[in-house]
KOLLUM-155184 format. One record per residue (C-alpha): residue number from 1; residue in three letters; x, y, z. Coordinates in nm, 3 decimals, always signed. Layout:
REM residues N
+-----+-----+---------+---------+---------+
:   n : res :      xx :      yy :      zz :
+-----+-----+---------+---------+---------+
: NUM : ALA :       X :       Y :       Z :
...
+-----+-----+---------+---------+---------+
REM end
This chain:
REM residues 80
+-----+-----+---------+---------+---------+
:   n : res :      xx :      yy :      zz :
+-----+-----+---------+---------+---------+
:   1 : MET :  +0.412 :  +0.644 :  +1.084 :
:   2 : LYS :  +0.306 :  +0.585 :  +0.758 :
:   3 : ILE :  +0.130 :  +0.946 :  +0.662 :
:   4 : LYS :  -0.162 :  +0.899 :  +0.436 :
:   5 : ILE :  -0.178 :  +1.174 :  +0.092 :
:   6 : GLY :  -0.396 :  +1.187 :  -0.151 :
:   7 : ALA :  -0.321 :  +1.108 :  -0.546 :
:   8 : TYR :  -0.325 :  +1.434 :  -0.668 :
:   9 : GLU :  -0.160 :  +1.565 :  -0.350 :
:  10 : ALA :  +0.120 :  +1.240 :  -0.415 :
:  11 : LYS :  +0.118 :  +1.380 :  -0.782 :
:  12 : THR :  +0.240 :  +1.751 :  -0.742 :
:  13 : LYS :  +0.469 :  +1.695 :  -0.417 :
:  14 : LEU :  +0.673 :  +1.366 :  -0.592 :
:  15 : PRO :  +1.029 :  +1.502 :  -0.563 :
:  16 : MET :  +0.941 :  +1.616 :  -0.222 :
:  17 : ILE :  +0.770 :  +1.299 :  -0.093 :
:  18 : LEU :  +1.046 :  +1.112 :  -0.211 :
:  19 : ARG :  +1.331 :  +1.302 :  -0.060 :
:  20 : ASN :  +1.128 :  +1.236 :  +0.245 :
:  21 : VAL :  +1.132 :  +0.857 :  +0.165 :
:  22 : LYS :  +1.468 :  +0.812 :  +0.097 :
:  23 : GLY :  +1.552 :  +0.959 :  +0.425 :
:  24 : GLY :  +1.294 :  +0.691 :  +0.618 :
:  25 : GLN :  +0.958 :  +0.848 :  +0.611 :
:  26 : SER :  +0.670 :  +0.609 :  +0.468 :
:  27 : TYR :  +0.369 :  +0.698 :  +0.262 :
:  28 : THR :  -0.027 :  +0.546 :  +0.236 :
:  29 : ILE :  -0.145 :  +0.678 :  -0.115 :
:  30 : THR :  -0.495 :  +0.712 :  -0.132 :
:  31 : ASN :  -0.760 :  +0.791 :  -0.418 :
:  32 : ARG :  -1.115 :  +0.927 :  -0.329 :
:  33 : GLY :  -1.042 :  +0.817 :  +0.013 :
:  34 : GLU :  -0.974 :  +0.446 :  -0.058 :
:  35 : GLU :  -0.653 :  +0.342 :  +0.017 :
:  36 : VAL :  -0.462 :  +0.226 :  -0.305 :
:  37 : ALA :  -0.069 :  +0.235 :  -0.214 :
:  38 : GLU :  +0.158 :  +0.175 :  -0.010 :
:  39 : LEU :  +0.513 :  +0.439 :  -0.072 :
:  40 : THR :  +0.799 :  +0.264 :  +0.160 :
:  41 : PRO :  +1.233 :  +0.310 :  +0.184 :
:  42 : SER :  +1.388 :  +0.062 :  -0.024 :
:  43 : LEU :  +1.532 :  -0.209 :  +0.152 :
:  44 : ASN :  +1.901 :  -0.107 :  -0.064 :
:  45 : ILE :  +1.861 :  +0.265 :  +0.052 :
:  46 : ASN :  +1.937 :  +0.140 :  +0.409 :
:  47 : LYS :  +2.201 :  -0.103 :  +0.330 :
:  48 : LYS :  +2.369 :  +0.240 :  +0.068 :
:  49 : ASN :  +2.322 :  +0.420 :  +0.424 :
:  50 : LYS :  +2.463 :  +0.203 :  +0.686 :
:  51 : ASP :  +2.775 :  +0.114 :  +0.407 :
:  52 : LEU :  +2.850 :  +0.464 :  +0.349 :
:  53 : ALA :  +2.871 :  +0.550 :  +0.758 :
:  54 : VAL :  +3.076 :  +0.290 :  +0.797 :
:  55 : GLU :  +3.323 :  +0.385 :  +0.554 :
:  56 : LYS :  +3.309 :  +0.783 :  +0.697 :
:  57 : ILE :  +3.337 :  +0.563 :  +1.045 :
:  58 : LYS :  +3.639 :  +0.362 :  +0.929 :
:  59 : ALA :  +3.785 :  +0.742 :  +0.736 :
:  60 : LEU :  +3.725 :  +0.893 :  +1.032 :
:  61 : MET :  +3.962 :  +0.659 :  +1.271 :
:  62 : LEU :  +4.251 :  +0.633 :  +0.971 :
:  63 : ASP :  +4.249 :  +1.025 :  +0.999 :
:  64 : ASN :  +4.236 :  +1.107 :  +1.367 :
:  65 : PRO :  +4.341 :  +0.716 :  +1.563 :
:  66 : VAL :  +4.344 :  +0.738 :  +1.911 :
:  67 : LYS :  +4.683 :  +0.756 :  +2.099 :
:  68 : GLY :  +4.817 :  +0.656 :  +2.438 :
:  69 : VAL :  +4.543 :  +0.424 :  +2.552 :
:  70 : ASN :  +4.543 :  +0.048 :  +2.633 :
:  71 : ILE :  +4.188 :  -0.090 :  +2.490 :
:  72 : LYS :  +4.186 :  -0.345 :  +2.762 :
:  73 : ASP :  +4.184 :  -0.146 :  +3.075 :
:  74 : ILE :  +3.949 :  +0.028 :  +2.916 :
:  75 : ILE :  +3.712 :  -0.307 :  +2.901 :
:  76 : SER :  +3.823 :  -0.437 :  +3.237 :
:  77 : GLU :  +3.723 :  -0.068 :  +3.384 :
:  78 : GLY :  +3.340 :  -0.154 :  +3.256 :
:  79 : ARG :  +3.310 :  -0.479 :  +3.421 :
:  80 : PRO :  +3.233 :  -0.543 :  +3.783 :
+-----+-----+---------+---------+---------+
REM end
């Protein structure tokens, strides 16, 4: 969902808006009621967030390995 925001308000609240954009929020910036710009998250930000999540999961798996569980048994339990 895009939020409409006036140019003056966007200027005065830019740090907050950028934090929100980094979190995935999009904005439409208006000037005297006319839409003039779109502010959306960069594709690189999303990739960095995904890469960071993968690294955290890998680290968690290394720090807390699952022991005494047979993966093939778990998979077969879920099959009819």
